[in-house]
N, C-alpha and C positions, 0 to 999 in steps of 0.2 A: 655635779652641781650642788652647792651648799644650800641648806635650808635658810630662808630669811629669818632674821632675828625677831623674836617676839618680846615686846616690852615686859610682859609678865615674867618671862624667864630671866630677863636682865635684872628685874627687881629681886628675884630670888638669888641670882648670882651676887649682886651687890651686898645683900644681907649676909651671905656666907663669907664673902671677901672681907667685910668689915668686922664681922664677929670672929672669923677664923675658927668657927666651931659650929657644926651642923645642928646640934641640939639647941644652942642659944638662938641661932638664926631661925630655926623652925618655930620656936616659941615667939620670936619677934614677928614672924609672918603669920602666926596662928594657923599653921598647917602641921601635919605629922612629919616627923623626921624622915621616915622611909620615903614618903612621897617627895620631900625636898631633894633627897639624894637622887631619885629617879629623874626629877626635872633638871637637875644640874648635869646629869649624864646626857640627857636629851640635848641640852644646850651645847655640850662639848661635841657630841656626835654631829650636830647641825653645823657647827663651825669647822669641825675637822681637826681639832687639836685639844690637848689636855689644858685645862685652866687652873686646876687645883691639884696639889700633891697631897694625898691622904695617907695617914697611918692610923692606927687604933687610938693614938693619943695626940695627933698633931695634924693640922691642916695649914698649908701655905700656898701662896699663889705661884704659878709658873710665870715665866717672862711674858707669855701670851696673856695670862690672866691679869698681870699688872697693866698691860695696855688696854685690855677690855674694861677693866675697872674704871679707868679715867674716861674712856669713851662712853661707857654705859651711864655714868653719872651725868655726863653732858646731855646725852639723849633723853634720859628720864627727866632732867630739869626742863629741857625744851618741850617735852611732851606734856608735862604738868602745866607749864606756862601756856601752851597752845590750848589746852582744855579750859584753863582759867579765862583766857581772852575770848574763847568761843562762847563761854557762858555769859561773859560780860556783854558781848555783841548781841546775844539773844535778848538781853534786858535793856537794849538801847545804850546810851552813853553812861553805863555804869561798869564798874570793875576796878582794877588796880593797875598800877604802873610802877615798875621798879627802876629807879634812876641810880645808876652807879656813879660813884665819885671818889676822888682822893683828896686828902688834906682839906683845903678851903673851897672845894668844888669850883664854882664860877665866880668866886669872890662876891662883891656887892651885887652882882647880877643875879645870883642864886635866888634870894627872896623875891626879887622882881619877877623872875620867870615863874616861880612856884605860885605866887599870889595871882598873877594874871591867868595862869592855867586853871587854878581852882575856881576863879570867878567864871571862866568860860565853861568849865566842865566840873561842876560841883559834885557830880555823882561818881567821879573817879578818884579813888584813894591813891595818893602818891607815897611811895616808900623810898626814902633816901638810904642807899646801902653803901657803906664805906668799904674801900679796898686799900690794901697796902701797896708798897712800891713794886712788889713782885709781879703785878698784873697791869701793864700799861693799857690793856684793852678794857680794864675796869669792869669785868664780868660779862662783856659782850661775847667773848670767844667761847665761854662755857654756857652761855644762855641764862646765867643768873641775873643779868641786867637786861632790861628792854631797851634802854637808851642810856647814854652815859656822857658825863663831862670828862674829857680826856685832855692830856697834855702831849701833843706830838713832840718828837717824831714817833710815828708808828709805821710798822711794816704793813703796807696796804695789802688787804686780802680781797678775794673776789666778793665776799659777802659784806664788806665794810664800806660805809659812807661816812665822811667827815666834813664838817663845815666849821670854819673859824668864827668864833664869837668876838674875841678881842685878843690883842697882842700887848704884852707888857715886858718891861726890862727884867733881866736877871740880875740879882744882887749877890754880893758875897756876904756870908754870915760867919762871924768870928766871935770868939770870947772877947768881952770888953776888956779883959786883961791882956789880950794879944797886942803886940806893938803896932800892928796894922790898924787897930781900932781908932787911932788918932787921925787917920787920913780921911779927907773928904771924898777921895776917889782913889782907886788903885788901878794898876795895869796888870795884865796877865803875866808880864815879865817879872813883876814883883812877887808873883805867887808860884813861880816855877819850882822852887824847892820846898814849898810848904806842904805839910801833910793834909790830905783831904779825906772827908767822910764820904764813902761811896754807897750808893743805893743797891740793895740786893734786888737786881732786876735783870732782864735780858740785856746783853752786851750793848746793843745799839742805843738803848734808853739810858743805861748806866753811863755810857760814854758821853752822851749829850750833856748830862748833868755834871760831868767832870770836865766838860769843855776840852775833850782830848783833841778835837780837830783844830783847835787854836793854839796848841802847845808846840808847834813845829817839830812834831815827832818825839818830843821828850816824854819819857814815861811819867805817869802820875804817882806820886808818893802817897800811899794809902795809910791812913791812921786808924780807920774803923770802917765797918760795914753795918748798915742799918736797914730796917724794913719799914719804919714809919717816921713821920715828921718828929714826933716826940723823942724817939730814939736818936734821931739825928741831932736834935738840940742838946740832949743829954751828953752825947759824945763831944759836941763842941764845947759845952760848959766844962767838961772834964779835961779840956785842952788836948784832946786826941786828934783833932783836925778841924778843918773849916769846910764850908760847902757853898755851892751856888744854889739859889732858890729864886722863885718868881717874886716880884716886888710885892704882890698882895700878901705874901706870907708875913711880912713885917706887920701889917695891919691886923692880921687875924691871930698870929702866934707870938708876937713880941713878948719878951719877958725879961726881967732883970738879969744882967750878966751877958746879954747878947748885943752885938753891934752889927748893923746892916750897912754895907758900903757899896756904892755904885762901882761898876767895873768898866773901864774904858774899852770900847770896841768889842764888847762881848755881845754876841747875838741875843735876840730877844726870845721870849717863850710865848707861845700861843695857847690859848684855851679854846677848845673846840667842843662841839657836840657831835656825838657819833651814834650810829645805829646800824642794825643789820638790814641789808637789802634783800636777803632771802626769806624774810618774814614780813609780809605785807600786813602790818598791824595798824589800823586807823588811828588808835590812840597814840601810838608812837609818832606818827606823822603830825598829829595835832600838837604834841609837845614840842617837836622840832620847830614847827611854825611859830609857836609861842616864843621859843627861845630866839628864833631869828628876828622876830619883831622887837623883842626886848633889847636885843643887841644893837638895833639900829639907832638907839639913842645913847649918846655918851653918858656912861653911868659908872665906869670903873676908874678910879684915880690912877693916872699913869698909863691909861689905855692909849696905845699908839695907833690903833686902827679901828676904833669903835664903830664907825659908820660903814665899814667895808667888810663884807662877808666873802671870804675866799673859799670856794668849793675845792676841797682837796681830794675828794673821791666821790664816786657815785655807783 
């Protein structure tokens, strides 16, 4: 039977894994190097496998160590957040809340939600934390966000709850010098052979934003891969490709040299609020309730479903 993991030992391991040097890690942790070596050995014995390969001049992670590093960071983040929220609960409605988001978050609904929440809960400090395209869960999977504005599709998880706040069209973004920029509307057939800018993201999310399901099995011609909205627009301006985006992007990110074009029969994009069901945090539920109430009023231009909340998970 293996020894249960101790958070203290995980913190020691993460420091060594990040520094790849016992001396620097010991200094960072403010403990003696021999003591640190003993604690890492204790962790390895408890798990039952080597986590680090050591020589007199070099330290590197084993395959098992790579796995533990990612999991340890997630566990430590969650432990820190749990402690923070517990302290906040001990002081009543005070504390902090990390809201993950991408790009323009919940568009015009964002300031309405934040303003209403702060009026109702002035003692809670809200931190908006931006994430790039690589993480569709926007920090929820790692525990770095308490609640998040997300853009489905998402692969539903046992710990995930999602509610739709509004639905809006997807548009095509092209360089204003592109021949397609002259059209008031385009079809997917017209775009079949055009190069596209792809998001560096899990395949299911990347494919949604490339509209692969509507291409009748034809492969997408890729011109560039990007991680952020700004990178996407730079690639489009450089004529490396075009991209689909939500309609609200035009209002928040429009710039000279870009053209936004409606696409006939292209499915819409939903903006949802998501949270973890395995962490019963009152402040998260209060934020979700505030978002739910704000979304009940038509407030986002082009919103196709502002008064209806679709529960996609619980």
